[in-house]
C-alpha positions as CSV (number, residue, x, y, z in Angstrom):
1,M,-14.7,-5.6,9.8
2,S,-17.1,-3.6,8.6
3,F,-18.5,-3.3,4.8
4,I,-18.8,-0.2,3.1
5,Q,-21.4,0.1,0.4
6,K,-21.2,2.7,-2.6
7,T,-23.6,3.2,-5.0
8,S,-22.2,6.1,-7.6
9,T,-19.2,6.2,-9.8
10,L,-19.7,9.4,-11.6
11,A,-16.7,11.0,-9.8
12,V,-14.5,8.3,-11.7
13,L,-13.2,10.0,-14.6
14,S,-12.3,13.4,-13.2
15,A,-10.5,11.8,-10.1
16,L,-8.8,9.9,-12.3
17,T,-7.4,13.2,-13.8
18,F,-5.9,14.3,-10.5
19,T,-5.3,11.5,-8.2
20,A,-4.8,8.0,-10.1
21,S,-1.3,6.8,-11.8
22,T,-0.8,4.3,-13.8
23,V,2.8,2.3,-12.1
24,S,2.6,-1.4,-14.4
25,A,0.8,-3.0,-17.2
26,G,-1.7,-3.9,-14.7
27,I,-2.1,-1.6,-11.8
28,I,-2.9,2.0,-10.7
29,T,-3.1,3.4,-7.6
30,Y,-4.6,6.5,-6.3
31,T,-4.6,9.0,-3.4
32,A,-7.6,10.3,-2.4
33,Q,-10.4,7.7,-1.4
34,T,-13.4,8.9,-2.4
35,E,-12.1,8.1,-6.0
36,W,-10.9,5.1,-5.3
37,E,-14.2,4.0,-3.6
38,A,-16.1,5.1,-6.6
39,L,-14.6,2.4,-8.6
40,F,-16.5,-0.5,-6.6
41,G,-19.8,1.1,-7.9
42,S,-22.5,-1.2,-5.6
43,N,-19.8,-4.2,-4.7
44,T,-18.9,-4.5,-1.4
45,I,-15.5,-3.1,0.4
46,Y,-14.2,-4.9,3.4
47,A,-12.4,-2.9,5.8
48,E,-10.6,-4.2,8.3
49,T,-10.3,-1.4,11.1
50,F,-8.3,-3.2,14.2
51,D,-10.8,-2.5,16.7
52,D,-10.8,-5.6,18.5
53,G,-8.0,-5.0,20.8
54,A,-3.9,-5.5,21.2
55,E,-2.5,-9.3,19.8
56,E,0.7,-9.5,19.5
57,I,2.4,-11.6,15.6
58,S,5.8,-13.8,16.2
59,A,7.8,-14.7,13.4
60,N,6.7,-16.2,10.7
61,D,3.4,-16.3,12.5
62,S,-0.5,-15.0,11.3
63,L,-3.1,-13.0,12.6
64,V,-6.7,-14.0,11.4
65,F,-9.5,-11.7,10.8
66,D,-13.0,-11.3,8.9
67,N,-11.8,-12.0,5.2
68,M,-8.4,-11.8,5.3
69,R,-5.0,-12.6,7.3
70,I,-1.5,-10.9,8.1
71,T,1.5,-12.9,8.1
72,S,5.2,-12.0,9.8
73,V,7.6,-13.3,7.4
74,G,10.7,-13.7,8.6
75,Y,12.5,-13.3,12.2
76,G,12.2,-9.5,12.8
77,S,9.6,-9.9,15.0
78,D,11.9,-11.7,17.4
79,N,15.0,-10.0,17.1
80,D,13.9,-7.0,17.3
81,S,12.1,-4.9,20.3
82,T,9.4,-3.1,18.7
83,Y,6.2,-4.3,19.0
84,Q,4.4,-5.8,16.2
85,G,0.6,-6.7,15.8
86,T,-2.6,-4.9,16.1
87,T,-2.6,-1.9,19.3
88,N,-5.4,-0.7,21.6
89,S,-5.9,2.2,19.6
90,G,-6.6,0.6,16.2
91,Y,-3.6,-0.1,14.3
92,F,-1.5,-2.1,12.7
93,Q,2.1,-1.8,13.6
94,G,5.3,-3.5,12.6
95,E,9.0,-3.0,10.9
96,V,10.5,-4.3,7.9
97,D,13.8,-4.9,7.3
98,S,16.1,-5.5,4.3
99,S,18.2,-8.4,5.8
100,D,17.1,-12.5,4.8
101,R,13.5,-12.9,5.8
102,F,14.6,-16.5,5.7
103,D,17.6,-16.5,8.0
104,S,16.9,-17.0,11.4
105,S,20.3,-15.6,12.2
106,A,19.5,-12.3,10.5
107,D,16.2,-9.6,11.0
108,G,15.0,-9.6,8.1
109,Q,11.5,-9.1,7.8
110,S,8.6,-8.0,6.2
111,F,4.3,-8.7,6.0
112,T,2.0,-10.5,3.5
113,V,-1.5,-9.7,4.1
114,S,-3.9,-12.7,2.2
115,F,-7.3,-12.1,1.4
116,D,-10.0,-15.0,1.9
117,V,-12.0,-13.2,-0.8
118,T,-12.2,-11.9,-4.6
119,T,-9.9,-8.9,-4.5
120,N,-8.4,-7.1,-7.4
121,A,-8.2,-3.5,-5.5
122,F,-6.7,-2.8,-1.6
123,A,-5.9,0.6,0.3
124,I,-4.5,1.1,3.6
125,T,-5.1,4.3,5.6
126,D,-3.0,6.9,7.7
127,F,0.4,4.7,6.8
128,T,3.1,6.4,9.6
129,M,6.3,5.7,11.4
130,I,5.9,4.7,15.0
131,D,6.7,7.2,17.6
132,D,8.0,9.9,15.1
133,P,6.7,12.9,13.8
134,Y,7.6,12.5,10.0
135,L,7.7,9.3,7.5
136,D,10.7,8.4,5.7
137,I,8.4,7.3,2.4
138,A,11.5,6.1,0.8
139,E,11.8,3.1,3.4
140,F,9.1,1.2,2.4
141,G,7.8,-0.9,-0.4
142,F,4.3,-2.9,-1.7
143,E,5.3,-6.1,-3.7
144,I,1.9,-6.7,-5.6
145,N,1.2,-9.9,-8.0
146,G,5.5,-10.1,-8.3
147,E,6.1,-6.7,-9.2
148,S,7.5,-3.9,-6.4
149,F,6.9,-0.4,-6.1
150,L,8.2,1.9,-3.8
151,L,6.2,4.2,-2.1
152,S,7.7,7.2,-2.7
153,D,7.6,6.2,-6.4
154,L,4.5,5.7,-6.3
155,L,3.5,9.0,-4.1
156,G,6.1,11.2,-6.9
157,Y,8.3,11.8,-4.4
158,S,11.1,10.6,-6.4
159,D,11.4,8.9,-9.5
160,P,11.3,5.1,-10.7
161,S,13.2,5.3,-14.0
162,A,16.3,7.3,-11.9
163,S,19.7,5.1,-10.9
164,G,21.7,5.8,-7.8
165,T,20.2,5.5,-3.7
166,V,17.1,7.0,-3.4
167,D,17.9,9.2,-0.3
168,D,15.6,10.1,2.7
169,I,12.2,11.6,2.1
170,W,10.7,12.7,5.7
171,D,8.3,15.0,3.2
172,L,5.6,13.6,5.0
173,A,4.3,13.3,8.7
174,A,1.8,10.7,7.4
175,V,0.2,9.3,4.0
176,E,-3.7,9.2,4.6
177,F,-4.4,7.0,1.8
178,I,-2.9,4.8,-1.0
179,G,-5.1,2.4,-2.8
180,F,-4.1,0.2,-5.4
181,L,-6.0,-1.5,-9.0
182,S,-5.2,-4.3,-10.8
183,T,-6.6,-5.8,-13.5
184,E,-5.9,-9.2,-12.4
185,E,-6.7,-10.9,-9.3
186,I,-5.0,-10.2,-5.9
187,E,-4.9,-13.3,-3.7
188,S,-2.1,-10.9,-0.9
189,F,0.5,-8.3,-1.4
190,S,3.7,-7.8,0.9
191,L,4.8,-4.7,2.5
192,I,8.7,-4.9,2.3
193,H,11.3,-2.4,2.6
194,G,12.4,-0.3,0.5
195,E,16.1,-1.7,-0.6
196,L,13.9,-5.2,-1.8
197,V,12.9,-2.7,-4.3
198,R,15.6,-0.5,-5.4
199,D,18.4,0.5,-3.2
200,V,17.4,3.3,-0.5
201,S,19.8,4.7,1.9
202,G,17.8,5.3,4.8
203,S,16.8,3.0,8.4
204,T,14.3,3.7,10.1
205,E,11.0,0.5,9.1
206,E,8.8,1.1,11.7
207,F,5.3,1.6,10.9
208,M,1.4,1.4,11.9
209,F,-1.6,2.0,9.8
210,D,-5.0,2.3,10.6
211,D,-7.9,0.8,8.2
212,L,-7.3,-2.1,5.6
213,L,-9.7,-1.7,2.7
214,F,-10.3,-4.4,0.2
215,G,-12.4,-5.9,-2.7
216,Q,-13.7,-6.8,-6.0
217,V,-14.2,-3.7,-8.8
218,A,-16.7,-4.5,-10.7
219,E,-15.6,-3.4,-14.5
220,V,-11.9,-4.3,-14.2
221,S,-11.0,-3.0,-17.4
222,E,-12.8,0.4,-17.7
223,P,-10.6,2.2,-15.0
224,P,-7.1,1.7,-16.3
225,A,-8.1,3.1,-20.1
226,Y,-9.9,5.9,-18.5
227,A,-6.1,6.3,-16.6
228,L,-4.3,6.2,-19.5
229,L,-6.6,8.2,-21.3
230,A,-6.5,11.6,-18.5
231,L,-2.2,10.4,-18.0
232,G,-2.0,11.3,-22.0
233,L,-4.3,14.3,-21.3
234,C,-2.1,15.7,-19.0
235,G,1.2,15.0,-20.8
236,L,-0.3,16.6,-23.7
237,I,-1.5,19.8,-22.1
238,K,2.0,19.3,-20.1
239,R,3.6,19.8,-23.6
240,R,1.4,22.4,-25.1
241,R,2.7,24.8,-21.8
242,M,5.8,24.1,-22.6
243,G,5.8,24.6,-26.3
């Protein structure tokens, strides 16, 4: 576990204009790491880099780290040949599945990250597919404070308001950074199969990611206000251009 200290927030407003997206009343996502980190001011950002070697995770068991733990929810790791856990290369890897996670005869599985320090923001870096040059971003979702989000929706590659099935989206080799900020405390979040958010068509669910960053943003209410203002200005500019 390492720590990142930030002392400047001057870039926040300009960053939000281009990299922040309001996905619900209480949650904003970021795709630029420097701007997400700037939200912390002088507060500590905890960083789990998974650099302590390989350790496998079993079904419905947990791996414990400094200030956090990852729990495999479901029986997928018992019924699947994919190695799940930390690797010698400093990644966490696993597989999500949309089957019943609480049926021991099924291969349903998700992963829940629980924080042991006060947290209202978290992020993951270099989220990619295991042994595949591209990532199907429609296959993965996040569950945060009772709300579920499809990764392709968060990144703007699919429309969360559209009906019907979301087809495979292989446009990215990796998601270099995806960060979240909540107006409420985040005690935990889950990485889930996209099918648990809405209908998706893919079947490739193996993943790996590099670092997990988390901590407490000092001014929780201001970033959402700035983001809403920025998004509103972008919409106004778009309407004027269309007019």
